[in-house]
C-alpha positions as CSV (number, residue, x, y, z in Angstrom):
1,X,7.0,-0.7,13.9
2,X,8.6,-2.2,10.7
3,X,6.8,-4.9,8.8
4,X,7.5,-6.9,5.6
5,X,6.4,-5.5,2.4
6,X,7.0,-6.1,-1.5
7,X,7.9,-2.4,-1.5
8,X,10.1,-2.0,1.6
9,X,11.3,-5.7,1.4
10,X,12.2,-7.6,4.5
11,X,14.5,-6.3,7.1
12,X,17.0,-9.0,6.4
13,X,17.7,-7.3,3.1
14,X,18.7,-4.1,4.8
15,X,20.8,-5.5,7.6
16,X,22.1,-8.3,6.0
17,X,21.5,-10.4,9.2
18,X,21.7,-13.8,7.6
19,X,24.3,-12.8,4.8
20,X,27.2,-15.1,3.8
21,X,29.6,-13.1,5.9
22,X,27.5,-12.2,8.9
23,X,29.6,-14.1,11.5
24,X,33.1,-13.0,10.6
25,X,34.8,-12.5,13.9
26,X,36.3,-9.3,15.3
27,X,39.4,-9.1,17.5
28,X,37.5,-10.4,20.5
29,X,35.5,-13.2,18.7
30,X,32.6,-11.0,18.5
31,X,29.8,-11.4,15.8
32,X,28.4,-8.3,14.5
33,X,24.9,-8.2,13.2
34,X,25.9,-6.3,10.3
35,X,27.8,-8.3,7.8
36,X,31.4,-8.0,7.8
37,X,33.9,-7.4,10.8
38,X,37.6,-6.5,10.5
39,X,39.5,-8.5,8.3
40,X,42.9,-7.7,9.8
41,X,42.1,-5.9,13.1
42,X,44.7,-4.3,15.6
43,X,46.1,-6.8,18.1
44,X,44.4,-7.2,21.4
45,X,45.7,-8.6,24.5
46,X,44.4,-11.7,26.3
47,X,42.4,-9.4,28.3
48,X,39.7,-9.5,25.7
49,X,39.4,-13.1,26.1
50,X,38.0,-15.9,28.9
51,X,40.3,-18.8,28.2
52,X,41.0,-21.3,25.5
53,X,37.7,-23.1,26.3
54,X,35.9,-19.9,25.7
55,X,37.6,-19.4,22.6
56,X,36.8,-22.7,21.1
57,X,33.1,-22.5,22.3
58,X,32.7,-18.8,20.7
59,X,34.4,-20.1,17.3
60,X,31.9,-23.1,17.0
61,X,29.0,-20.9,18.0
62,X,30.1,-18.4,15.2
63,X,30.5,-21.1,12.7
64,X,26.8,-22.3,13.4
65,X,25.7,-18.8,13.1
66,X,27.2,-18.4,9.8
67,X,25.7,-21.5,8.6
68,X,22.1,-20.4,10.0
69,X,22.1,-23.2,12.5
70,X,20.7,-20.6,15.1
71,X,19.5,-22.8,17.8
72,X,22.9,-24.6,17.9
73,X,24.6,-21.1,17.9
74,X,22.3,-20.0,20.9
75,X,23.4,-23.1,22.9
76,X,27.0,-22.6,22.5
77,X,26.9,-18.7,23.1
78,X,24.9,-19.4,26.4
79,X,27.5,-21.8,27.3
80,X,30.3,-19.2,26.4
81,X,28.5,-17.0,28.9
82,X,28.7,-19.3,31.8
83,X,32.5,-19.9,30.9
84,X,33.2,-16.3,30.8
85,X,31.3,-15.5,34.0
86,X,33.2,-18.2,36.0
87,X,36.5,-17.5,34.5
88,X,36.6,-13.6,34.3
89,X,33.5,-12.5,35.8
90,X,30.3,-10.7,34.6
91,X,31.9,-7.3,34.2
92,X,34.5,-8.5,31.7
93,X,34.7,-7.6,28.0
94,X,34.6,-11.3,27.1
95,X,31.3,-11.6,29.1
96,X,30.1,-8.7,27.1
97,X,30.8,-10.5,23.8
98,X,29.0,-13.6,24.9
99,X,26.2,-11.6,25.7
100,X,26.3,-9.8,22.3
101,X,26.4,-12.8,20.1
102,X,23.7,-14.6,21.8
103,X,21.8,-11.2,21.2
104,X,22.7,-11.4,17.5
105,X,21.1,-14.8,17.3
106,X,18.0,-13.7,19.0
107,X,17.8,-10.7,16.7
108,X,18.1,-12.8,13.6
109,X,15.3,-15.0,15.1
110,X,12.9,-12.1,15.5
111,X,13.3,-12.2,19.4
112,X,13.8,-8.5,19.6
113,X,13.0,-7.9,23.4
114,X,15.6,-10.6,24.4
115,X,18.2,-9.1,21.8
116,X,17.6,-5.7,23.3
117,X,18.3,-6.7,26.8
118,X,21.5,-8.5,25.9
119,X,22.7,-5.6,23.6
120,X,21.9,-3.1,26.4
121,X,23.9,-5.1,29.0
122,X,26.9,-5.8,26.6
123,X,27.3,-2.0,25.8
124,X,27.0,-1.1,29.5
125,X,30.0,-3.5,30.2
126,X,32.1,-2.2,27.2
127,X,31.4,1.4,27.9
128,X,32.8,0.6,31.3
129,X,35.7,-1.4,30.5
130,X,37.0,-0.3,26.9
131,X,38.0,3.0,25.9
132,X,35.6,5.3,23.7
133,X,37.3,4.4,20.7
134,X,37.4,0.7,20.8
135,X,35.9,-1.1,17.9
136,X,34.0,-3.5,20.1
137,X,32.2,-0.5,21.6
138,X,31.4,0.4,18.0
139,X,30.0,-3.0,17.6
140,X,27.5,-2.7,20.4
141,X,26.6,0.6,19.3
142,X,25.7,-0.4,15.9
143,X,24.0,-3.6,16.8
144,X,21.6,-1.8,19.2
145,X,21.1,0.9,16.7
146,X,20.1,-1.8,14.1
147,X,17.6,-3.3,16.4
148,X,16.1,0.3,17.1
149,X,15.7,0.8,13.5
150,X,13.8,-2.5,12.9
151,X,11.6,-1.3,16.0
152,X,10.9,2.2,14.1
153,X,12.9,4.1,16.7
154,X,14.9,5.9,14.2
155,X,15.5,8.8,16.4
156,X,17.4,6.4,18.9
157,X,19.1,4.3,15.9
158,X,20.5,7.0,14.0
159,X,23.0,8.6,16.6
160,X,24.1,4.9,17.7
161,X,24.9,4.0,14.2
162,X,26.7,7.2,13.4
163,X,28.7,7.0,16.7
164,X,29.7,3.3,15.8
165,X,30.6,4.2,12.2
166,X,32.8,7.3,13.4
167,X,34.7,4.9,15.8
168,X,35.4,2.3,13.2
169,X,36.5,4.8,10.5
170,X,39.0,6.1,13.0
171,X,40.1,2.5,13.9
172,X,40.2,0.9,10.3
173,X,40.2,3.7,7.7
174,X,37.5,4.9,5.4
175,X,37.6,1.9,3.0
176,X,37.3,-0.9,5.7
177,X,34.8,-3.7,5.2
178,X,33.4,-3.2,8.6
179,X,33.0,0.6,7.5
180,X,30.9,-0.4,4.5
181,X,28.5,-2.6,6.8
182,X,28.0,0.2,9.2
183,X,27.6,2.7,6.2
184,X,24.7,0.5,4.7
185,X,23.0,0.1,8.1
186,X,22.9,4.0,8.3
187,X,21.6,3.8,4.9
188,X,18.8,1.6,6.0
189,X,17.9,4.0,8.5
190,X,17.5,6.8,6.0
191,X,15.5,4.5,3.6
192,X,12.9,4.0,6.2
193,X,12.8,7.7,6.8
194,X,12.4,8.2,3.1
195,X,15.8,10.1,2.9
196,X,16.3,8.3,-0.3
197,X,19.1,10.4,-1.9
198,X,21.1,10.3,1.4
199,X,20.7,6.4,1.6
200,X,21.7,6.0,-1.9
201,X,24.9,7.7,-1.3
202,X,25.7,5.7,1.6
203,X,24.7,2.4,-0.4
204,X,27.0,3.4,-3.3
205,X,30.0,4.0,-0.8
206,X,29.3,0.6,0.8
207,X,29.2,-1.0,-2.8
208,X,32.4,0.5,-3.9
209,X,34.3,-0.5,-0.6
210,X,33.2,-4.0,-0.9
211,X,33.8,-4.4,-4.7
212,X,37.5,-3.1,-4.4
213,X,38.2,-5.4,-1.3
214,X,36.3,-8.7,-2.1
215,X,35.7,-8.5,-6.0
216,X,32.7,-8.2,-7.9
217,X,31.3,-11.9,-7.3
218,X,31.2,-11.8,-3.3
219,X,28.0,-12.3,-1.7
220,X,28.8,-8.9,0.2
221,X,28.7,-7.1,-3.1
222,X,25.5,-8.9,-3.8
223,X,24.1,-7.4,-0.7
224,X,24.7,-3.9,-1.6
225,X,23.4,-4.4,-5.1
226,X,20.1,-5.5,-3.3
227,X,20.3,-2.3,-1.3
228,X,20.5,-0.2,-4.5
229,X,17.8,-2.2,-6.2
230,X,15.6,-1.1,-3.4
231,X,16.6,2.4,-4.1
232,X,15.8,2.1,-7.6
233,X,12.5,0.7,-6.8
234,X,11.5,3.4,-4.6
235,X,12.6,5.9,-7.4
236,X,10.3,4.1,-9.9
237,X,13.6,3.1,-11.8
238,X,12.1,-0.5,-12.2
239,X,14.4,-1.6,-15.0
240,X,17.5,-0.7,-13.2
241,X,16.0,-2.3,-10.1
242,X,15.2,-5.5,-11.7
243,X,18.8,-5.7,-13.3
244,X,20.5,-5.1,-9.9
245,X,18.3,-7.8,-8.2
246,X,19.2,-10.3,-10.9
247,X,22.8,-9.5,-10.5
248,X,22.8,-10.2,-6.7
249,X,20.7,-13.3,-7.1
250,X,23.3,-14.6,-9.6
251,X,26.1,-13.9,-7.4
252,X,24.5,-15.6,-4.4
253,X,23.5,-18.7,-6.5
254,X,27.1,-19.1,-7.7
255,X,28.7,-18.5,-4.2
256,X,26.3,-20.1,-1.9
257,X,24.4,-23.3,-1.2
258,X,21.0,-23.2,-2.8
259,X,19.3,-23.2,0.6
260,X,21.5,-20.4,1.9
261,X,19.4,-17.5,3.6
262,X,21.3,-14.9,1.6
263,X,19.8,-16.8,-1.6
264,X,16.3,-16.5,-0.1
265,X,16.8,-13.0,0.6
266,X,17.8,-12.3,-3.1
267,X,15.0,-14.1,-4.2
268,X,12.7,-12.0,-2.3
269,X,14.4,-8.9,-3.6
270,X,13.8,-9.9,-7.2
271,X,10.3,-11.1,-6.6
272,X,9.5,-7.6,-4.9
273,X,10.6,-5.9,-8.2
274,X,8.6,-8.2,-10.2
275,X,5.5,-7.6,-8.0
276,X,5.9,-4.0,-8.3
277,X,6.1,-4.4,-12.2
278,X,3.2,-6.5,-12.1
279,X,4.9,-9.5,-13.3
280,X,3.1,-11.8,-11.0
281,X,3.9,-15.0,-12.8
282,X,7.5,-14.3,-12.7
283,X,7.5,-13.6,-9.1
284,X,5.6,-16.6,-8.0
285,X,8.3,-19.2,-8.3
286,X,10.9,-16.9,-6.7
287,X,8.4,-16.5,-3.7
288,X,8.0,-20.5,-3.5
289,X,11.7,-20.9,-3.4
290,X,12.3,-18.3,-0.9
291,X,9.5,-19.8,1.4
292,X,11.0,-23.2,1.4
293,X,14.3,-21.8,2.4
294,X,12.9,-19.6,5.1
295,X,10.8,-22.4,6.4
296,X,13.9,-24.7,6.6
297,X,15.7,-22.0,8.5
298,X,13.2,-20.6,11.0
299,X,10.4,-23.2,10.9
300,X,6.8,-23.1,9.9
301,X,5.6,-20.7,12.5
302,X,8.1,-18.0,12.3
303,X,7.1,-14.3,11.1
304,X,9.5,-14.6,8.2
305,X,7.8,-17.7,7.1
306,X,4.4,-15.8,7.6
307,X,5.9,-12.9,5.4
308,X,6.5,-15.4,2.5
309,X,3.0,-17.0,2.8
310,X,1.6,-13.5,2.6
311,X,3.6,-12.7,-0.4
312,X,2.8,-16.0,-2.0
313,X,-0.8,-15.5,-1.5
314,X,-0.7,-12.1,-3.1
315,X,0.9,-13.0,-6.2
316,X,-1.3,-15.9,-6.7
317,X,-4.4,-13.8,-6.1
318,X,-3.2,-11.2,-8.7
319,X,-3.0,-14.2,-11.1
320,X,-6.6,-15.1,-10.3
321,X,-5.5,-18.2,-8.5
322,X,-8.0,-17.5,-5.8
323,X,-8.7,-21.0,-4.4
324,X,-4.8,-21.4,-4.2
325,X,-4.3,-18.1,-2.4
326,X,-7.2,-18.3,0.0
327,X,-5.7,-20.7,2.8
328,X,-2.2,-18.9,2.4
329,X,-3.5,-15.7,3.5
330,X,-5.2,-17.3,6.6
331,X,-1.9,-19.4,7.4
332,X,0.2,-16.1,7.7
333,X,-2.5,-14.4,9.5
334,X,-2.3,-17.2,12.2
335,X,1.5,-17.0,12.4
336,X,1.3,-13.2,12.8
337,X,-1.2,-13.3,15.5
338,X,0.3,-16.1,17.6
339,X,3.6,-13.8,17.3
340,X,2.3,-10.5,17.6
341,X,-1.2,-10.5,19.1
342,X,-4.3,-9.2,17.6
343,X,-2.9,-6.2,15.5
344,X,0.2,-4.7,14.1
345,X,1.9,-3.9,10.9
346,X,2.4,-7.3,9.5
347,X,-1.3,-8.1,10.3
348,X,-2.5,-4.9,8.8
349,X,-0.6,-5.6,5.6
350,X,-1.9,-9.1,5.3
351,X,-5.3,-8.2,6.0
352,X,-5.2,-5.4,3.3
353,X,-3.8,-8.0,0.9
354,X,-6.8,-10.3,1.9
355,X,-9.3,-7.7,1.4
356,X,-7.8,-6.8,-2.1
357,X,-8.1,-10.7,-2.9
358,X,-11.9,-10.5,-2.1
359,X,-12.4,-7.2,-3.8
360,X,-10.8,-8.8,-7.1
361,X,-13.6,-11.6,-6.9
362,X,-16.3,-8.8,-6.3
363,X,-16.9,-10.3,-2.8
364,X,-17.5,-6.9,-1.1
365,X,-19.1,-8.4,1.9
366,X,-15.8,-10.2,2.8
367,X,-13.6,-7.4,1.7
368,X,-15.2,-4.4,3.5
369,X,-15.0,-5.6,7.1
370,X,-11.2,-6.4,6.4
371,X,-10.5,-3.0,5.2
372,X,-12.5,-1.5,8.1
373,X,-10.4,-3.7,10.4
374,X,-7.1,-2.4,8.9
375,X,-8.5,1.2,9.4
376,X,-9.3,0.4,13.0
377,X,-5.8,-0.8,13.8
378,X,-4.5,2.5,12.8
379,X,-7.2,4.4,14.9
380,X,-6.3,2.3,18.0
381,X,-2.7,2.5,17.6
382,X,-1.7,6.0,16.2
383,X,2.1,4.8,16.3
384,X,1.4,2.8,13.2
385,X,0.7,6.0,11.4
386,X,2.9,8.4,13.2
387,X,5.9,6.2,12.5
388,X,6.1,8.1,9.1
389,X,7.2,4.7,7.6
390,X,6.6,4.1,3.9
391,X,4.9,0.8,4.0
392,X,2.8,1.6,7.1
393,X,1.5,4.8,5.3
394,X,1.0,3.0,1.9
395,X,-1.0,0.3,3.6
396,X,-3.1,2.7,5.3
397,X,-3.7,4.9,2.1
398,X,-4.4,1.9,-0.2
399,X,-6.9,0.6,2.4
400,X,-8.7,4.0,2.8
401,X,-8.8,4.4,-1.2
402,X,-10.1,0.7,-1.6
403,X,-12.8,1.3,1.2
404,X,-13.9,4.5,-0.4
405,X,-14.3,2.7,-3.7
406,X,-16.6,0.1,-2.0
407,X,-18.6,2.8,-0.3
408,X,-19.1,4.6,-3.9
409,X,-20.2,1.4,-5.4
410,X,-22.8,0.9,-2.6
411,X,-23.9,4.6,-2.6
412,X,-22.2,5.9,0.5
413,X,-20.6,8.9,-1.3
414,X,-20.3,11.0,1.7
415,X,-18.5,8.4,3.6
416,X,-16.1,7.9,0.6
417,X,-15.3,11.4,0.2
418,X,-14.1,11.6,3.7
419,X,-11.9,8.5,3.1
420,X,-10.6,9.8,-0.1
421,X,-9.4,13.0,1.5
422,X,-7.6,11.3,4.1
423,X,-6.0,9.0,1.6
424,X,-4.9,12.2,-0.4
425,X,-3.3,13.7,2.6
426,X,-1.3,10.4,3.3
427,X,-0.2,10.2,-0.4
428,X,1.3,13.7,0.0
429,X,3.3,12.6,2.8
430,X,4.6,9.8,0.5
431,X,5.7,12.1,-2.2
């Protein structure tokens, strides 16, 4: 499972699901969950459509998606499904397109199980009705791969994205914007697998394509700059990471409305860099702005709002603003538990941050059980550690080290040694 973190950033940074160009249409009215779609695609016959009413509804739905009005987009995509089913049947490419686009909305909203069902159904129809090299088939492959990626299923994600990328390279050429989008999604998969050098190569390729096609001040370029900022942060090149994140934010603030989700994503990216550099005072106002944006888009109970609350709690706690941080930890935990149950990666990260918060106040009686709860999550759900995912391993290693420190302070050296040895093995995996 993939969770939010100041080190790995949010999934929206990697996928660009809410980027300024996320709902540009393909030739069939399709909306890709990855940012760009073909700007001048091959001509496709009317068989790809389901009538004038369907076209109009799909266009309006895409416009709502582009402006982050997700509930309105969902209503229209559901209507387009009904229209397509009535006009052309449930085994038609237009029906598949409507399913796909509703899946994109659910994906953005974090409704992954609903998105998965729609993506699979859309892919099945397209495989049966379109040729093996059709761009819309590629769209389904990449979207499904992206969903598997955020679920931590990298072995399923990689071949799907590679297949989709190959189709679009043949269809549009190596320097097409859609190729850039698919390239960066593959880069995201590699980043989560800690294949940093391979990811960096792909991210640079995507940036070069976008800069040449869109100019240096386009939000798509900003998205690629964020990707490379993430790479630099991973490589401990903090100064370069900060510069890239600042460039991305400047582009988005100039090109987009102040409450656009892409502005929020860039704020988070820069805040992540500042947090890694322990510049908590600089990070705090950025997280506050991002929280306001995401809360407006997703509502007060969405996990993305919870992510921002947890981040804000952390940066305030690090500045010893303990009274201000305390309720934010609990608010974010409540959101996560309502959305995901009693345990999971986001909850583990939040609990670890809260434990650090208490430890900084020398309140070991409150810190110790929280660290122990984090460790218990990993012991009862081995997939959290076996995923080999950086944040998950970092959260576990840090919790082990912190709990070992408490044990040493309370004369439990034997227990501390065991935890320290386990943490050292995890740190080795993270090298």
